[in-house]
Each structure stands twice: as C-alpha cells, then as structure tokens.
mmJSON file of the N, C-alpha and C atoms, coordinates in Angstrom:
{"data_MODEL":{"atom_site":{
"group_PDB":["ATOM","ATOM","ATOM","ATOM","ATOM","ATOM","ATOM","ATOM","ATOM","ATOM","ATOM","ATOM","ATOM","ATOM","ATOM","ATOM","ATOM","ATOM","ATOM","ATOM","ATOM","ATOM","ATOM","ATOM","ATOM","ATOM","ATOM","ATOM","ATOM","ATOM","ATOM","ATOM","ATOM","ATOM","ATOM","ATOM","ATOM","ATOM","ATOM","ATOM","ATOM","ATOM","ATOM","ATOM","ATOM","ATOM","ATOM","ATOM","ATOM","ATOM","ATOM","ATOM","ATOM","ATOM","ATOM","ATOM","ATOM","ATOM","ATOM","ATOM","ATOM","ATOM","ATOM","ATOM","ATOM","ATOM","ATOM","ATOM","ATOM","ATOM","ATOM","ATOM","ATOM","ATOM","ATOM","ATOM","ATOM","ATOM","ATOM","ATOM","ATOM","ATOM","ATOM","ATOM","ATOM","ATOM","ATOM","ATOM","ATOM","ATOM","ATOM","ATOM","ATOM","ATOM","ATOM","ATOM","ATOM","ATOM","ATOM","ATOM","ATOM","ATOM","ATOM","ATOM","ATOM","ATOM","ATOM","ATOM","ATOM","ATOM","ATOM","ATOM","ATOM","ATOM","ATOM","ATOM","ATOM","ATOM","ATOM","ATOM","ATOM","ATOM","ATOM","ATOM","ATOM","ATOM","ATOM","ATOM","ATOM","ATOM","ATOM","ATOM","ATOM","ATOM","ATOM","ATOM","ATOM","ATOM","ATOM","ATOM","ATOM","ATOM","ATOM","ATOM","ATOM","ATOM","ATOM","ATOM","ATOM","ATOM","ATOM","ATOM","ATOM","ATOM","ATOM","ATOM","ATOM","ATOM","ATOM","ATOM","ATOM","ATOM","ATOM","ATOM","ATOM","ATOM","ATOM","ATOM","ATOM","ATOM","ATOM","ATOM","ATOM","ATOM","ATOM","ATOM","ATOM","ATOM","ATOM","ATOM","ATOM","ATOM","ATOM","ATOM","ATOM","ATOM","ATOM","ATOM","ATOM","ATOM","ATOM","ATOM","ATOM","ATOM","ATOM","ATOM","ATOM","ATOM","ATOM","ATOM","ATOM","ATOM","ATOM","ATOM","ATOM","ATOM","ATOM","ATOM","ATOM","ATOM","ATOM","ATOM","ATOM","ATOM","ATOM","ATOM","ATOM","ATOM","ATOM","ATOM","ATOM","ATOM","ATOM","ATOM","ATOM","ATOM","ATOM","ATOM","ATOM","ATOM","ATOM"],
"id":[1,2,3,4,5,6,7,8,9,10,11,12,13,14,15,16,17,18,19,20,21,22,23,24,25,26,27,28,29,30,31,32,33,34,35,36,37,38,39,40,41,42,43,44,45,46,47,48,49,50,51,52,53,54,55,56,57,58,59,60,61,62,63,64,65,66,67,68,69,70,71,72,73,74,75,76,77,78,79,80,81,82,83,84,85,86,87,88,89,90,91,92,93,94,95,96,97,98,99,100,101,102,103,104,105,106,107,108,109,110,111,112,113,114,115,116,117,118,119,120,121,122,123,124,125,126,127,128,129,130,131,132,133,134,135,136,137,138,139,140,141,142,143,144,145,146,147,148,149,150,151,152,153,154,155,156,157,158,159,160,161,162,163,164,165,166,167,168,169,170,171,172,173,174,175,176,177,178,179,180,181,182,183,184,185,186,187,188,189,190,191,192,193,194,195,196,197,198,199,200,201,202,203,204,205,206,207,208,209,210,211,212,213,214,215,216,217,218,219,220,221,222,223,224,225,226,227,228,229,230,231],
"type_symbol":["N","C","C","N","C","C","N","C","C","N","C","C","N","C","C","N","C","C","N","C","C","N","C","C","N","C","C","N","C","C","N","C","C","N","C","C","N","C","C","N","C","C","N","C","C","N","C","C","N","C","C","N","C","C","N","C","C","N","C","C","N","C","C","N","C","C","N","C","C","N","C","C","N","C","C","N","C","C","N","C","C","N","C","C","N","C","C","N","C","C","N","C","C","N","C","C","N","C","C","N","C","C","N","C","C","N","C","C","N","C","C","N","C","C","N","C","C","N","C","C","N","C","C","N","C","C","N","C","C","N","C","C","N","C","C","N","C","C","N","C","C","N","C","C","N","C","C","N","C","C","N","C","C","N","C","C","N","C","C","N","C","C","N","C","C","N","C","C","N","C","C","N","C","C","N","C","C","N","C","C","N","C","C","N","C","C","N","C","C","N","C","C","N","C","C","N","C","C","N","C","C","N","C","C","N","C","C","N","C","C","N","C","C","N","C","C","N","C","C","N","C","C","N","C","C","N","C","C","N","C","C"],
"label_atom_id":["N","CA","C","N","CA","C","N","CA","C","N","CA","C","N","CA","C","N","CA","C","N","CA","C","N","CA","C","N","CA","C","N","CA","C","N","CA","C","N","CA","C","N","CA","C","N","CA","C","N","CA","C","N","CA","C","N","CA","C","N","CA","C","N","CA","C","N","CA","C","N","CA","C","N","CA","C","N","CA","C","N","CA","C","N","CA","C","N","CA","C","N","CA","C","N","CA","C","N","CA","C","N","CA","C","N","CA","C","N","CA","C","N","CA","C","N","CA","C","N","CA","C","N","CA","C","N","CA","C","N","CA","C","N","CA","C","N","CA","C","N","CA","C","N","CA","C","N","CA","C","N","CA","C","N","CA","C","N","CA","C","N","CA","C","N","CA","C","N","CA","C","N","CA","C","N","CA","C","N","CA","C","N","CA","C","N","CA","C","N","CA","C","N","CA","C","N","CA","C","N","CA","C","N","CA","C","N","CA","C","N","CA","C","N","CA","C","N","CA","C","N","CA","C","N","CA","C","N","CA","C","N","CA","C","N","CA","C","N","CA","C","N","CA","C","N","CA","C","N","CA","C","N","CA","C","N","CA","C","N","CA","C","N","CA","C","N","CA","C"],
"label_alt_id":[null,null,null,null,null,null,null,null,null,null,null,null,null,null,null,null,null,null,null,null,null,null,null,null,null,null,null,null,null,null,null,null,null,null,null,null,null,null,null,null,null,null,null,null,null,null,null,null,null,null,null,null,null,null,null,null,null,null,null,null,null,null,null,null,null,null,null,null,null,null,null,null,null,null,null,null,null,null,null,null,null,null,null,null,null,null,null,null,null,null,null,null,null,null,null,null,null,null,null,null,null,null,null,null,null,null,null,null,null,null,null,null,null,null,null,null,null,null,null,null,null,null,null,null,null,null,null,null,null,null,null,null,null,null,null,null,null,null,null,null,null,null,null,null,null,null,null,null,null,null,null,null,null,null,null,null,null,null,null,null,null,null,null,null,null,null,null,null,null,null,null,null,null,null,null,null,null,null,null,null,null,null,null,null,null,null,null,null,null,null,null,null,null,null,null,null,null,null,null,null,null,null,null,null,null,null,null,null,null,null,null,null,null,null,null,null,null,null,null,null,null,null,null,null,null,null,null,null,null,null,null],
"label_comp_id":["MET","MET","MET","ASP","ASP","ASP","LEU","LEU","LEU","ARG","ARG","ARG","THR","THR","THR","LEU","LEU","LEU","LEU","LEU","LEU","ALA","ALA","ALA","ALA","ALA","ALA","VAL","VAL","VAL","LEU","LEU","LEU","GLY","GLY","GLY","ILE","ILE","ILE","GLY","GLY","GLY","PHE","PHE","PHE","GLY","GLY","GLY","LEU","LEU","LEU","VAL","VAL","VAL","LEU","LEU","LEU","ILE","ILE","ILE","ALA","ALA","ALA","ALA","ALA","ALA","PRO","PRO","PRO","GLU","GLU","GLU","ALA","ALA","ALA","VAL","VAL","VAL","ILE","ILE","ILE","ARG","ARG","ARG","VAL","VAL","VAL","GLN","GLN","GLN","THR","THR","THR","ALA","ALA","ALA","GLY","GLY","GLY","ARG","ARG","ARG","LEU","LEU","LEU","PRO","PRO","PRO","SER","SER","SER","ASP","ASP","ASP","ARG","ARG","ARG","ARG","ARG","ARG","GLY","GLY","GLY","GLU","GLU","GLU","TYR","TYR","TYR","GLY","GLY","GLY","THR","THR","THR","ASP","ASP","ASP","GLY","GLY","GLY","THR","THR","THR","ALA","ALA","ALA","PRO","PRO","PRO","ALA","ALA","ALA","THR","THR","THR","TRP","TRP","TRP","LEU","LEU","LEU","TRP","TRP","TRP","LEU","LEU","LEU","LEU","LEU","LEU","ARG","ARG","ARG","VAL","VAL","VAL","LEU","LEU","LEU","GLY","GLY","GLY","VAL","VAL","VAL","ALA","ALA","ALA","VAL","VAL","VAL","LEU","LEU","LEU","ALA","ALA","ALA","LEU","LEU","LEU","GLY","GLY","GLY","ALA","ALA","ALA","TYR","TYR","TYR","PHE","PHE","PHE","GLY","GLY","GLY","TRP","TRP","TRP","GLN","GLN","GLN","ALA","ALA","ALA","PHE","PHE","PHE","ALA","ALA","ALA"],
"label_asym_id":["A","A","A","A","A","A","A","A","A","A","A","A","A","A","A","A","A","A","A","A","A","A","A","A","A","A","A","A","A","A","A","A","A","A","A","A","A","A","A","A","A","A","A","A","A","A","A","A","A","A","A","A","A","A","A","A","A","A","A","A","A","A","A","A","A","A","A","A","A","A","A","A","A","A","A","A","A","A","A","A","A","A","A","A","A","A","A","A","A","A","A","A","A","A","A","A","A","A","A","A","A","A","A","A","A","A","A","A","A","A","A","A","A","A","A","A","A","A","A","A","A","A","A","A","A","A","A","A","A","A","A","A","A","A","A","A","A","A","A","A","A","A","A","A","A","A","A","A","A","A","A","A","A","A","A","A","A","A","A","A","A","A","A","A","A","A","A","A","A","A","A","A","A","A","A","A","A","A","A","A","A","A","A","A","A","A","A","A","A","A","A","A","A","A","A","A","A","A","A","A","A","A","A","A","A","A","A","A","A","A","A","A","A","A","A","A","A","A","A","A","A","A","A","A","A","A","A","A","A","A","A"],
"label_entity_id":["1","1","1","1","1","1","1","1","1","1","1","1","1","1","1","1","1","1","1","1","1","1","1","1","1","1","1","1","1","1","1","1","1","1","1","1","1","1","1","1","1","1","1","1","1","1","1","1","1","1","1","1","1","1","1","1","1","1","1","1","1","1","1","1","1","1","1","1","1","1","1","1","1","1","1","1","1","1","1","1","1","1","1","1","1","1","1","1","1","1","1","1","1","1","1","1","1","1","1","1","1","1","1","1","1","1","1","1","1","1","1","1","1","1","1","1","1","1","1","1","1","1","1","1","1","1","1","1","1","1","1","1","1","1","1","1","1","1","1","1","1","1","1","1","1","1","1","1","1","1","1","1","1","1","1","1","1","1","1","1","1","1","1","1","1","1","1","1","1","1","1","1","1","1","1","1","1","1","1","1","1","1","1","1","1","1","1","1","1","1","1","1","1","1","1","1","1","1","1","1","1","1","1","1","1","1","1","1","1","1","1","1","1","1","1","1","1","1","1","1","1","1","1","1","1","1","1","1","1","1","1"],
"label_seq_id":[1,1,1,2,2,2,3,3,3,4,4,4,5,5,5,6,6,6,7,7,7,8,8,8,9,9,9,10,10,10,11,11,11,12,12,12,13,13,13,14,14,14,15,15,15,16,16,16,17,17,17,18,18,18,19,19,19,20,20,20,21,21,21,22,22,22,23,23,23,24,24,24,25,25,25,26,26,26,27,27,27,28,28,28,29,29,29,30,30,30,31,31,31,32,32,32,33,33,33,34,34,34,35,35,35,36,36,36,37,37,37,38,38,38,39,39,39,40,40,40,41,41,41,42,42,42,43,43,43,44,44,44,45,45,45,46,46,46,47,47,47,48,48,48,49,49,49,50,50,50,51,51,51,52,52,52,53,53,53,54,54,54,55,55,55,56,56,56,57,57,57,58,58,58,59,59,59,60,60,60,61,61,61,62,62,62,63,63,63,64,64,64,65,65,65,66,66,66,67,67,67,68,68,68,69,69,69,70,70,70,71,71,71,72,72,72,73,73,73,74,74,74,75,75,75,76,76,76,77,77,77],
"pdbx_PDB_ins_code":[null,null,null,null,null,null,null,null,null,null,null,null,null,null,null,null,null,null,null,null,null,null,null,null,null,null,null,null,null,null,null,null,null,null,null,null,null,null,null,null,null,null,null,null,null,null,null,null,null,null,null,null,null,null,null,null,null,null,null,null,null,null,null,null,null,null,null,null,null,null,null,null,null,null,null,null,null,null,null,null,null,null,null,null,null,null,null,null,null,null,null,null,null,null,null,null,null,null,null,null,null,null,null,null,null,null,null,null,null,null,null,null,null,null,null,null,null,null,null,null,null,null,null,null,null,null,null,null,null,null,null,null,null,null,null,null,null,null,null,null,null,null,null,null,null,null,null,null,null,null,null,null,null,null,null,null,null,null,null,null,null,null,null,null,null,null,null,null,null,null,null,null,null,null,null,null,null,null,null,null,null,null,null,null,null,null,null,null,null,null,null,null,null,null,null,null,null,null,null,null,null,null,null,null,null,null,null,null,null,null,null,null,null,null,null,null,null,null,null,null,null,null,null,null,null,null,null,null,null,null,null],
"Cartn_x":[100.521,100.58,102.051,102.316,103.658,103.936,105.039,105.379,105.645,106.293,106.583,105.31,104.36,103.093,102.337,102.35,101.695,102.373,103.697,104.429,104.136,104.045,103.696,102.3,101.382,100.025,100.003,100.704,100.721,101.374,102.513,103.195,102.387,101.769,100.959,99.758,99.067,97.901,98.334,99.41,99.876,100.339,101.162,101.657,100.536,99.593,98.449,97.615,97.411,96.652,97.391,98.712,99.501,99.406,99.495,99.39,98.022,96.985,95.644,95.416,95.849,95.545,96.447,97.714,98.653,99.557,98.995,99.842,100.827,100.451,101.371,102.58,102.383,103.515,104.475,103.942,104.794,105.608,104.99,105.715,106.8,106.518,107.521,108.715,108.453,109.547,110.39,109.75,110.486,111.271,110.866,111.581,112.387,112.667,113.486,112.948,111.64,111.029,110.699,111.281,111.015,110.484,109.459,108.926,109.807,109.924,110.76,110.289,109.02,108.489,108.586,109.052,109.07,110.501,111.407,112.8,113.024,112.055,112.246,111.74,111.115,110.558,111.622,111.191,112.109,112.302,113.402,113.702,112.626,112.116,111.111,109.682,109.465,108.097,107.672,106.414,105.879,105.135,105.435,104.671,103.588,102.71,101.674,101.942,101.678,101.872,100.753,101.065,100.009,98.946,97.724,96.595,96.717,97.314,97.462,98.405,99.448,100.359,99.622,98.787,98.059,97.094,96.361,95.417,96.144,97.295,98.072,98.537,98.986,99.405,98.23,97.068,95.896,95.487,95.533,95.21,96.24,97.514,98.552,98.326,97.868,97.567,96.444,95.437,94.332,94.842,95.724,96.273,97.139,97.97,98.828,97.972,96.931,96.02,95.319,94.905,94.252,95.226,96.469,97.462,97.732,97.811,98.008,96.85,95.624,94.452,94.469,94.898,94.993,96.024,97.182,98.196,97.704,96.963,96.388,95.391,94.608,93.635,94.369,95.458,96.24,96.932,97.325,98.005,97.079,95.81,94.871,94.01,94.118,93.292,93.915],
"Cartn_y":[-61.666,-61.987,-62.224,-63.36,-63.728,-63.167,-62.457,-61.822,-62.85,-63.955,-64.977,-65.635,-65.856,-66.443,-65.479,-64.206,-63.199,-63.093,-63.132,-63.09,-64.328,-65.495,-66.713,-66.603,-65.983,-65.805,-64.877,-63.755,-62.785,-63.39,-64.047,-64.66,-65.813,-66.617,-67.731,-67.259,-66.258,-65.729,-65.072,-64.302,-63.637,-64.617,-65.599,-66.568,-67.467,-67.807,-68.605,-67.879,-66.585,-65.802,-65.703,-65.571,-65.532,-66.864,-67.965,-69.277,-69.5,-68.988,-69.156,-68.223,-66.972,-65.969,-66.063,-66.409,-66.388,-67.618,-68.808,-70.007,-70.074,-69.559,-69.61,-68.701,-67.579,-66.697,-67.38,-68.135,-68.862,-69.916,-70.607,-71.608,-70.932,-69.788,-69.066,-68.651,-68.162,-67.735,-68.94,-70.041,-71.216,-71.904,-71.747,-72.379,-71.359,-70.198,-69.143,-68.703,-68.595,-68.041,-69.034,-70.2,-71.207,-72.464,-73.017,-74.268,-75.424,-76.472,-77.599,-78.262,-78.139,-78.818,-77.98,-76.729,-75.904,-75.526,-76.462,-76.2,-76.127,-76.496,-76.516,-75.261,-74.349,-73.154,-72.116,-71.062,-69.974,-69.109,-68.379,-67.524,-66.459,-66.294,-65.274,-65.749,-66.975,-67.475,-68.023,-67.906,-68.371,-69.677,-70.633,-71.865,-71.727,-72.666,-72.657,-73.793,-73.546,-74.565,-75.59,-76.847,-77.873,-77.553,-77.883,-77.582,-78.301,-79.488,-80.209,-79.466,-78.836,-78.045,-76.865,-76.206,-75.04,-75.419,-76.513,-76.938,-77.415,-78.062,-78.493,-77.293,-76.24,-75.039,-74.331,-74.349,-73.737,-74.494,-75.82,-76.625,-76.37,-76.296,-75.962,-74.568,-73.632,-72.284,-72.268,-73.074,-73.16,-73.722,-74.723,-75.301,-74.284,-73.546,-72.537,-71.408,-71.012,-69.983,-70.439,-71.697,-72.221,-72.247,-72.639,-72.626,-71.202,-70.254,-68.864,-68.338,-68.715,-68.303,-68.942,-70.187,-70.857,-70.154,-69.824,-69.124,-67.745,-67.077,-65.783,-65.914,-66.956,-67.197,-67.477,-68.244,-68.549,-67.297,-66.39,-65.174,-64.263,-64.257,-63.364,-64.063,-65.361,-66.104,-66.123],
"Cartn_z":[44.607,43.201,42.836,42.25,41.842,40.45,40.31,39.033,37.943,38.296,37.283,36.763,37.625,37.2,36.292,36.644,35.807,34.443,34.413,33.149,32.302,32.932,32.207,31.604,32.329,31.825,30.618,30.709,29.611,28.364,28.558,27.413,26.828,27.675,27.185,26.388,26.899,26.18,24.87,24.91,23.695,22.639,23.033,22.063,21.56,22.422,21.986,20.942,21.138,20.153,18.827,18.878,17.634,16.904,17.631,16.991,16.363,16.987,16.44,15.252,15.371,14.346,13.118,13.299,12.172,12.176,11.991,12.033,10.871,9.702,8.558,8.777,9.443,9.754,10.73,11.671,12.612,11.872,10.93,10.134,9.315,8.722,7.929,8.783,9.964,10.848,11.253,11.583,12.048,10.94,9.693,8.584,7.785,8.359,7.742,6.393,6.288,5.088,4.0,4.024,2.997,3.662,3.104,3.624,3.167,3.964,3.549,2.262,1.94,0.754,-0.516,-0.451,-1.67,-2.07,-2.063,-2.409,-3.916,-4.725,-6.168,-6.866,-6.139,-6.759,-7.074,-7.726,-8.032,-6.8,-6.779,-5.646,-5.507,-4.321,-4.055,-4.173,-4.641,-4.726,-3.374,-3.086,-1.815,-2.007,-1.152,-1.104,-0.053,-0.02,1.009,1.979,3.209,4.237,4.15,4.422,4.432,5.473,5.142,6.028,7.37,7.376,8.643,9.587,9.046,9.883,10.493,9.685,10.173,11.285,11.098,12.13,13.382,13.206,14.364,15.183,14.52,15.237,15.894,15.26,15.887,17.15,17.101,18.291,19.384,19.009,19.969,20.551,19.72,20.184,21.205,20.992,21.96,23.285,23.212,24.442,25.187,24.46,25.094,25.672,24.957,25.45,26.726,26.755,27.965,29.141,28.897,29.975,30.454,29.532,29.921,30.746,30.369,31.139,32.523,32.596,33.897,34.788,34.224,35.008,35.431,34.56,34.928,36.057,36.016,37.076,38.392,38.314,39.512,40.073,39.193,39.645,40.445,40.087,40.765,41.796,41.916,42.882,44.265],
"occupancy":[1.0,1.0,1.0,1.0,1.0,1.0,1.0,1.0,1.0,1.0,1.0,1.0,1.0,1.0,1.0,1.0,1.0,1.0,1.0,1.0,1.0,1.0,1.0,1.0,1.0,1.0,1.0,1.0,1.0,1.0,1.0,1.0,1.0,1.0,1.0,1.0,1.0,1.0,1.0,1.0,1.0,1.0,1.0,1.0,1.0,1.0,1.0,1.0,1.0,1.0,1.0,1.0,1.0,1.0,1.0,1.0,1.0,1.0,1.0,1.0,1.0,1.0,1.0,1.0,1.0,1.0,1.0,1.0,1.0,1.0,1.0,1.0,1.0,1.0,1.0,1.0,1.0,1.0,1.0,1.0,1.0,1.0,1.0,1.0,1.0,1.0,1.0,1.0,1.0,1.0,1.0,1.0,1.0,1.0,1.0,1.0,1.0,1.0,1.0,1.0,1.0,1.0,1.0,1.0,1.0,1.0,1.0,1.0,1.0,1.0,1.0,1.0,1.0,1.0,1.0,1.0,1.0,1.0,1.0,1.0,1.0,1.0,1.0,1.0,1.0,1.0,1.0,1.0,1.0,1.0,1.0,1.0,1.0,1.0,1.0,1.0,1.0,1.0,1.0,1.0,1.0,1.0,1.0,1.0,1.0,1.0,1.0,1.0,1.0,1.0,1.0,1.0,1.0,1.0,1.0,1.0,1.0,1.0,1.0,1.0,1.0,1.0,1.0,1.0,1.0,1.0,1.0,1.0,1.0,1.0,1.0,1.0,1.0,1.0,1.0,1.0,1.0,1.0,1.0,1.0,1.0,1.0,1.0,1.0,1.0,1.0,1.0,1.0,1.0,1.0,1.0,1.0,1.0,1.0,1.0,1.0,1.0,1.0,1.0,1.0,1.0,1.0,1.0,1.0,1.0,1.0,1.0,1.0,1.0,1.0,1.0,1.0,1.0,1.0,1.0,1.0,1.0,1.0,1.0,1.0,1.0,1.0,1.0,1.0,1.0,1.0,1.0,1.0,1.0,1.0,1.0],
"B_iso_or_equiv":[0.0,0.0,0.0,0.0,0.0,0.0,0.0,0.0,0.0,0.0,0.0,0.0,0.0,0.0,0.0,0.0,0.0,0.0,0.0,0.0,0.0,0.0,0.0,0.0,0.0,0.0,0.0,0.0,0.0,0.0,0.0,0.0,0.0,0.0,0.0,0.0,0.0,0.0,0.0,0.0,0.0,0.0,0.0,0.0,0.0,0.0,0.0,0.0,0.0,0.0,0.0,0.0,0.0,0.0,0.0,0.0,0.0,0.0,0.0,0.0,0.0,0.0,0.0,0.0,0.0,0.0,0.0,0.0,0.0,0.0,0.0,0.0,0.0,0.0,0.0,0.0,0.0,0.0,0.0,0.0,0.0,0.0,0.0,0.0,0.0,0.0,0.0,0.0,0.0,0.0,0.0,0.0,0.0,0.0,0.0,0.0,0.0,0.0,0.0,0.0,0.0,0.0,0.0,0.0,0.0,0.0,0.0,0.0,0.0,0.0,0.0,0.0,0.0,0.0,0.0,0.0,0.0,0.0,0.0,0.0,0.0,0.0,0.0,0.0,0.0,0.0,0.0,0.0,0.0,0.0,0.0,0.0,0.0,0.0,0.0,0.0,0.0,0.0,0.0,0.0,0.0,0.0,0.0,0.0,0.0,0.0,0.0,0.0,0.0,0.0,0.0,0.0,0.0,0.0,0.0,0.0,0.0,0.0,0.0,0.0,0.0,0.0,0.0,0.0,0.0,0.0,0.0,0.0,0.0,0.0,0.0,0.0,0.0,0.0,0.0,0.0,0.0,0.0,0.0,0.0,0.0,0.0,0.0,0.0,0.0,0.0,0.0,0.0,0.0,0.0,0.0,0.0,0.0,0.0,0.0,0.0,0.0,0.0,0.0,0.0,0.0,0.0,0.0,0.0,0.0,0.0,0.0,0.0,0.0,0.0,0.0,0.0,0.0,0.0,0.0,0.0,0.0,0.0,0.0,0.0,0.0,0.0,0.0,0.0,0.0,0.0,0.0,0.0,0.0,0.0,0.0],
"pdbx_formal_charge":[null,null,null,null,null,null,null,null,null,null,null,null,null,null,null,null,null,null,null,null,null,null,null,null,null,null,null,null,null,null,null,null,null,null,null,null,null,null,null,null,null,null,null,null,null,null,null,null,null,null,null,null,null,null,null,null,null,null,null,null,null,null,null,null,null,null,null,null,null,null,null,null,null,null,null,null,null,null,null,null,null,null,null,null,null,null,null,null,null,null,null,null,null,null,null,null,null,null,null,null,null,null,null,null,null,null,null,null,null,null,null,null,null,null,null,null,null,null,null,null,null,null,null,null,null,null,null,null,null,null,null,null,null,null,null,null,null,null,null,null,null,null,null,null,null,null,null,null,null,null,null,null,null,null,null,null,null,null,null,null,null,null,null,null,null,null,null,null,null,null,null,null,null,null,null,null,null,null,null,null,null,null,null,null,null,null,null,null,null,null,null,null,null,null,null,null,null,null,null,null,null,null,null,null,null,null,null,null,null,null,null,null,null,null,null,null,null,null,null,null,null,null,null,null,null,null,null,null,null,null,null],
"auth_seq_id":[1,1,1,2,2,2,3,3,3,4,4,4,5,5,5,6,6,6,7,7,7,8,8,8,9,9,9,10,10,10,11,11,11,12,12,12,13,13,13,14,14,14,15,15,15,16,16,16,17,17,17,18,18,18,19,19,19,20,20,20,21,21,21,22,22,22,23,23,23,24,24,24,25,25,25,26,26,26,27,27,27,28,28,28,29,29,29,30,30,30,31,31,31,32,32,32,33,33,33,34,34,34,35,35,35,36,36,36,37,37,37,38,38,38,39,39,39,40,40,40,41,41,41,42,42,42,43,43,43,44,44,44,45,45,45,46,46,46,47,47,47,48,48,48,49,49,49,50,50,50,51,51,51,52,52,52,53,53,53,54,54,54,55,55,55,56,56,56,57,57,57,58,58,58,59,59,59,60,60,60,61,61,61,62,62,62,63,63,63,64,64,64,65,65,65,66,66,66,67,67,67,68,68,68,69,69,69,70,70,70,71,71,71,72,72,72,73,73,73,74,74,74,75,75,75,76,76,76,77,77,77],
"auth_comp_id":["MET","MET","MET","ASP","ASP","ASP","LEU","LEU","LEU","ARG","ARG","ARG","THR","THR","THR","LEU","LEU","LEU","LEU","LEU","LEU","ALA","ALA","ALA","ALA","ALA","ALA","VAL","VAL","VAL","LEU","LEU","LEU","GLY","GLY","GLY","ILE","ILE","ILE","GLY","GLY","GLY","PHE","PHE","PHE","GLY","GLY","GLY","LEU","LEU","LEU","VAL","VAL","VAL","LEU","LEU","LEU","ILE","ILE","ILE","ALA","ALA","ALA","ALA","ALA","ALA","PRO","PRO","PRO","GLU","GLU","GLU","ALA","ALA","ALA","VAL","VAL","VAL","ILE","ILE","ILE","ARG","ARG","ARG","VAL","VAL","VAL","GLN","GLN","GLN","THR","THR","THR","ALA","ALA","ALA","GLY","GLY","GLY","ARG","ARG","ARG","LEU","LEU","LEU","PRO","PRO","PRO","SER","SER","SER","ASP","ASP","ASP","ARG","ARG","ARG","ARG","ARG","ARG","GLY","GLY","GLY","GLU","GLU","GLU","TYR","TYR","TYR","GLY","GLY","GLY","THR","THR","THR","ASP","ASP","ASP","GLY","GLY","GLY","THR","THR","THR","ALA","ALA","ALA","PRO","PRO","PRO","ALA","ALA","ALA","THR","THR","THR","TRP","TRP","TRP","LEU","LEU","LEU","TRP","TRP","TRP","LEU","LEU","LEU","LEU","LEU","LEU","ARG","ARG","ARG","VAL","VAL","VAL","LEU","LEU","LEU","GLY","GLY","GLY","VAL","VAL","VAL","ALA","ALA","ALA","VAL","VAL","VAL","LEU","LEU","LEU","ALA","ALA","ALA","LEU","LEU","LEU","GLY","GLY","GLY","ALA","ALA","ALA","TYR","TYR","TYR","PHE","PHE","PHE","GLY","GLY","GLY","TRP","TRP","TRP","GLN","GLN","GLN","ALA","ALA","ALA","PHE","PHE","PHE","ALA","ALA","ALA"],
"auth_asym_id":["A","A","A","A","A","A","A","A","A","A","A","A","A","A","A","A","A","A","A","A","A","A","A","A","A","A","A","A","A","A","A","A","A","A","A","A","A","A","A","A","A","A","A","A","A","A","A","A","A","A","A","A","A","A","A","A","A","A","A","A","A","A","A","A","A","A","A","A","A","A","A","A","A","A","A","A","A","A","A","A","A","A","A","A","A","A","A","A","A","A","A","A","A","A","A","A","A","A","A","A","A","A","A","A","A","A","A","A","A","A","A","A","A","A","A","A","A","A","A","A","A","A","A","A","A","A","A","A","A","A","A","A","A","A","A","A","A","A","A","A","A","A","A","A","A","A","A","A","A","A","A","A","A","A","A","A","A","A","A","A","A","A","A","A","A","A","A","A","A","A","A","A","A","A","A","A","A","A","A","A","A","A","A","A","A","A","A","A","A","A","A","A","A","A","A","A","A","A","A","A","A","A","A","A","A","A","A","A","A","A","A","A","A","A","A","A","A","A","A","A","A","A","A","A","A","A","A","A","A","A","A"],
"auth_atom_id":["N","CA","C","N","CA","C","N","CA","C","N","CA","C","N","CA","C","N","CA","C","N","CA","C","N","CA","C","N","CA","C","N","CA","C","N","CA","C","N","CA","C","N","CA","C","N","CA","C","N","CA","C","N","CA","C","N","CA","C","N","CA","C","N","CA","C","N","CA","C","N","CA","C","N","CA","C","N","CA","C","N","CA","C","N","CA","C","N","CA","C","N","CA","C","N","CA","C","N","CA","C","N","CA","C","N","CA","C","N","CA","C","N","CA","C","N","CA","C","N","CA","C","N","CA","C","N","CA","C","N","CA","C","N","CA","C","N","CA","C","N","CA","C","N","CA","C","N","CA","C","N","CA","C","N","CA","C","N","CA","C","N","CA","C","N","CA","C","N","CA","C","N","CA","C","N","CA","C","N","CA","C","N","CA","C","N","CA","C","N","CA","C","N","CA","C","N","CA","C","N","CA","C","N","CA","C","N","CA","C","N","CA","C","N","CA","C","N","CA","C","N","CA","C","N","CA","C","N","CA","C","N","CA","C","N","CA","C","N","CA","C","N","CA","C","N","CA","C","N","CA","C","N","CA","C","N","CA","C","N","CA","C","N","CA","C","N","CA","C"],
"pdbx_PDB_model_num":[1,1,1,1,1,1,1,1,1,1,1,1,1,1,1,1,1,1,1,1,1,1,1,1,1,1,1,1,1,1,1,1,1,1,1,1,1,1,1,1,1,1,1,1,1,1,1,1,1,1,1,1,1,1,1,1,1,1,1,1,1,1,1,1,1,1,1,1,1,1,1,1,1,1,1,1,1,1,1,1,1,1,1,1,1,1,1,1,1,1,1,1,1,1,1,1,1,1,1,1,1,1,1,1,1,1,1,1,1,1,1,1,1,1,1,1,1,1,1,1,1,1,1,1,1,1,1,1,1,1,1,1,1,1,1,1,1,1,1,1,1,1,1,1,1,1,1,1,1,1,1,1,1,1,1,1,1,1,1,1,1,1,1,1,1,1,1,1,1,1,1,1,1,1,1,1,1,1,1,1,1,1,1,1,1,1,1,1,1,1,1,1,1,1,1,1,1,1,1,1,1,1,1,1,1,1,1,1,1,1,1,1,1,1,1,1,1,1,1,1,1,1,1,1,1,1,1,1,1,1,1]
}}}
C-alpha cells in the first residue's frame, strides 16, 4: 500500500464531501467572506451565492469524491 495514494484518497474523499455538503462556505472562504457581487451592502451583511456557483461546486465535489474513491480503491487493490 502506497502512503501517497492513501493520503490522496483520504484528502479527495474529505474535500469532495465538503464541496458537496457546504458549497457556500467554500465560496465564502475563497472570497474572504464577501462575495464579488455584494460590494454595495453594509458592513456585516451577508449576500447569497448564485445558485449556478453552488451547483458547479457540488458537481466538482462529486468529481473529487469519485477520484478519491478511485485512489482508495487503487491503494487497497
């Protein structure tokens, strides 16, 4: 069993689950708490992420999860 392959599997599965479960939190972290489209609001107000961004991150999460599962399968095969 290769340690790097196992680590890739664990990280891929974990990050894929985060992308699927909390895509808006990922967008908030990547944009430093403010969305690019809500620059006109008052300080401390929360904007909502566009639905297309959320679905795009969920699809990306499924792809990353599948790659992590593949690497996990390769680690134990």
